[in-house]
Each structure stands twice: as structure tokens, then as C-alpha cells.
C-alpha positions as CSV (number, residue, x, y, z in Angstrom):
1,M,160.6,-112.3,-17.1
2,Q,163.1,-113.7,-20.0
3,L,161.2,-114.6,-23.5
4,I,162.6,-117.9,-23.7
5,D,163.7,-119.9,-20.3
6,I,166.4,-122.2,-21.0
7,H,168.8,-124.3,-18.3
8,P,172.3,-122.5,-18.3
9,T,174.4,-125.2,-18.4
10,F,172.3,-125.8,-21.5
11,A,172.4,-122.4,-22.7
12,L,176.4,-122.2,-22.4
13,F,177.1,-125.7,-24.3
14,F,174.6,-125.1,-27.1
15,G,176.5,-121.7,-27.8
16,V,179.6,-123.3,-27.5
17,L,178.4,-125.8,-30.2
18,L,177.3,-123.2,-32.3
19,T,180.6,-121.1,-31.9
20,E,182.4,-124.4,-33.0
21,R,180.2,-124.8,-35.8
22,G,180.8,-121.1,-37.0
23,I,184.3,-121.4,-36.7
24,E,184.4,-124.7,-38.9
25,L,182.5,-123.1,-41.6
26,I,185.0,-120.1,-42.0
27,I,187.8,-123.1,-42.0
28,A,185.9,-124.5,-44.8
29,R,185.2,-121.5,-46.9
30,R,188.6,-120.5,-46.5
31,N,190.1,-124.0,-47.9
32,E,187.3,-124.2,-50.6
33,R,188.6,-121.2,-52.4
34,W,192.4,-122.3,-51.9
35,L,191.1,-125.8,-53.6
36,K,189.3,-124.1,-56.0
37,A,192.2,-122.1,-57.1
38,R,194.2,-124.8,-57.5
39,G,191.7,-126.6,-60.2
40,G,189.6,-128.2,-57.4
41,R,186.2,-130.1,-58.4
42,E,183.0,-129.9,-56.4
43,Y,180.8,-132.9,-56.3
44,G,177.4,-133.5,-55.1
45,Q,176.1,-130.2,-54.7
46,G,172.8,-131.1,-54.3
47,L,173.7,-133.5,-51.1
48,T,175.8,-131.0,-49.6
49,R,172.7,-128.8,-49.7
50,I,170.6,-131.5,-47.8
51,I,173.2,-132.1,-45.4
52,V,173.5,-128.1,-44.2
53,L,169.5,-128.3,-44.0
54,F,169.8,-131.4,-42.2
55,H,172.1,-129.9,-39.8
56,I,170.1,-126.3,-39.4
57,L,167.1,-128.7,-38.3
58,W,168.9,-130.9,-36.2
59,L,170.2,-127.6,-34.0
60,A,167.1,-126.6,-34.3
61,G,165.6,-130.0,-33.2
62,F,168.1,-129.6,-30.5
63,F,167.1,-126.3,-28.9
64,L,163.2,-126.8,-29.6
65,E,163.7,-129.7,-27.5
66,A,165.8,-128.8,-25.0
67,W,163.2,-125.6,-24.1
68,V,160.5,-127.6,-24.0
69,I,161.7,-130.2,-21.8
70,D,163.8,-128.2,-19.9
71,A,166.6,-130.0,-20.3
72,R,169.1,-130.4,-18.3
73,P,172.6,-132.4,-18.1
74,Q,171.8,-136.1,-17.3
75,V,175.0,-136.3,-15.9
76,S,177.2,-133.6,-13.7
77,P,177.5,-130.8,-15.8
78,I,181.1,-131.0,-16.6
79,F,180.7,-134.2,-18.8
80,P,178.6,-132.5,-21.7
81,F,181.8,-130.0,-22.0
82,L,184.1,-133.0,-21.8
83,A,182.2,-134.7,-24.5
84,L,182.5,-131.4,-26.7
85,A,185.8,-131.1,-25.7
86,V,187.0,-134.4,-26.4
87,L,185.0,-134.7,-30.2
88,Q,186.6,-131.7,-31.3
89,A,189.8,-132.5,-30.6
90,G,188.9,-135.2,-32.3
91,R,187.4,-133.0,-35.6
92,Y,190.5,-130.6,-35.3
93,W,193.0,-133.5,-35.2
94,C,191.0,-134.3,-38.6
95,I,191.0,-130.7,-40.2
96,A,194.8,-130.2,-39.0
97,S,195.9,-133.6,-40.4
98,L,194.1,-132.7,-44.1
99,G,195.4,-129.1,-44.1
100,R,193.7,-126.8,-46.7
101,H,192.1,-130.1,-48.4
102,W,189.6,-130.5,-45.5
103,N,186.0,-129.3,-46.0
104,T,182.3,-129.5,-45.5
105,K,181.8,-129.7,-49.3
106,V,183.7,-132.5,-51.5
107,I,185.9,-131.0,-53.4
108,V,189.2,-133.0,-55.2
109,I,191.8,-131.6,-56.8
110,P,193.0,-133.7,-59.7
111,D,195.3,-136.0,-59.5
112,A,196.4,-134.7,-56.0
113,P,197.6,-137.5,-53.5
114,L,195.3,-138.9,-50.9
115,Q,196.0,-137.5,-47.3
116,R,197.5,-140.2,-44.5
117,R,198.2,-138.0,-42.1
118,G,196.5,-138.1,-38.7
119,P,193.7,-140.3,-38.1
120,Y,193.5,-140.9,-41.9
121,R,196.7,-143.5,-41.5
122,W,193.9,-145.9,-40.0
123,L,191.0,-144.8,-40.5
124,R,188.8,-144.3,-43.5
125,H,186.8,-141.2,-43.2
126,P,187.4,-140.5,-39.4
127,N,185.6,-137.4,-39.1
128,Y,182.5,-138.8,-40.2
129,W,182.9,-140.9,-37.0
130,I,182.7,-138.6,-35.0
131,V,179.8,-136.6,-36.4
132,R,178.0,-139.9,-35.7
133,A,179.0,-139.9,-32.3
134,E,178.1,-136.1,-31.7
135,M,174.4,-136.5,-33.2
136,F,173.7,-139.3,-30.8
137,A,175.7,-138.1,-27.7
138,Y,175.1,-134.4,-27.3
139,P,171.1,-134.6,-27.0
140,L,171.2,-137.5,-25.2
141,L,173.5,-135.7,-22.7
142,F,170.5,-133.2,-21.8
143,G,168.0,-136.4,-22.4
144,C,166.5,-135.0,-25.4
145,W,166.0,-138.3,-26.8
146,R,164.0,-137.7,-29.7
147,T,166.8,-135.7,-31.7
148,A,169.1,-138.2,-30.8
149,L,166.4,-141.1,-32.3
150,I,165.8,-139.1,-35.2
151,G,168.9,-137.0,-35.8
152,G,171.1,-139.7,-35.2
153,V,169.4,-142.1,-37.6
154,V,169.1,-139.4,-40.7
155,N,172.5,-138.5,-40.1
156,L,173.2,-142.3,-40.3
157,V,171.6,-142.5,-43.9
158,L,173.0,-139.3,-44.9
159,L,176.4,-140.4,-44.0
160,H,176.2,-143.3,-46.1
161,F,175.4,-141.7,-49.3
162,R,178.3,-138.8,-48.2
163,I,180.8,-141.4,-47.7
164,R,180.1,-143.2,-51.1
165,Q,180.4,-139.6,-53.2
166,E,183.1,-139.0,-51.7
167,E,184.7,-142.3,-52.6
168,E,183.4,-141.8,-55.8
169,A,184.9,-138.6,-56.1
170,L,188.6,-139.4,-55.0
171,R,188.5,-142.1,-57.5
172,Y,187.5,-140.1,-60.2
173,G,189.8,-137.0,-58.4
174,S,193.0,-139.4,-59.2
């Protein structure tokens, strides 16, 4: 008898998602040290803490809703993994394009040029477009509409403030 009985496709998907988030945090920590060693200044620590808490709660809510409803893929079981692969490819394109300047925090090196490589040539804050899609899509792919709705809407509000904060930091930092 299992302590938590969860559909194997969801368990694998969620495990891959958590692993990806862990790798992202390792990259962010490394980049944070690099940025701060070059005089980088952090902006909006309070909002960053709220966003981190939100992401933890979103992951927990997604897991709990999946467990309660015995979530299964609402489409072919391969589709959630394809969606994850496409969105993560976009995320890592953003990370690679910003290089050492990418972070989960808002850290700006004074007078550093604005990065205009990769998707940043065409979009402002392309990584946040990916985050928006993830917050809605991942839960919906498993029928967790409550997590998608609540998490997606809260995320939209938080990103509104985060983008304003980043724009302001970039103005003051350059």
C-alpha cells in the first residue's frame, strides 16, 4: 500500500518539473554571485520573497489537487511532456541569451548594456510569457483546473508588478 497514490504519468511529470526548477535555482545562485561580484544591485527583495512563496504554494497546490482528483493526462500522455519540453526549451533559450545576467531575482549591474540577444530581440521579458503559459497549461493538462485558474490569475498579478519593478531597475541601473 502506497502512502500517496498518484498517477504514474503525473508523478513523472511533476518530478521532472521539480528537477528543472532545482536546476534553475542552481543557475540563479551562480549568476547572483557573479552579478554581485561585479557591483550588481538587487531590487525588490520583498516582491521576490512573495513570488518564491507563490511558486512553492502553486507547486504544492498542483500536487495536492492532482492527488485529490487522481489527476491523469487529459490528452495523450506524451503531450504534457512535449509541452514541458517546448516551454523549457524557451526558458533555457532566455537563460542562454542573458547568460550570467539571467536570474530569478532582479539584479542589475550599473551601466551594463541591455541584453538584446535571442528572444529579447523581439520581446520584452520573454521568460515571463513562458511562466504565464506554464501556470495555466501544466495543471490543465492534468485536469487541475483550480490550480490553473487560481495560480494563473495570481501569477498574472505578480508578474504585472515584477515587470514594472524590472523596468524601473533597468532604468536606474543604466
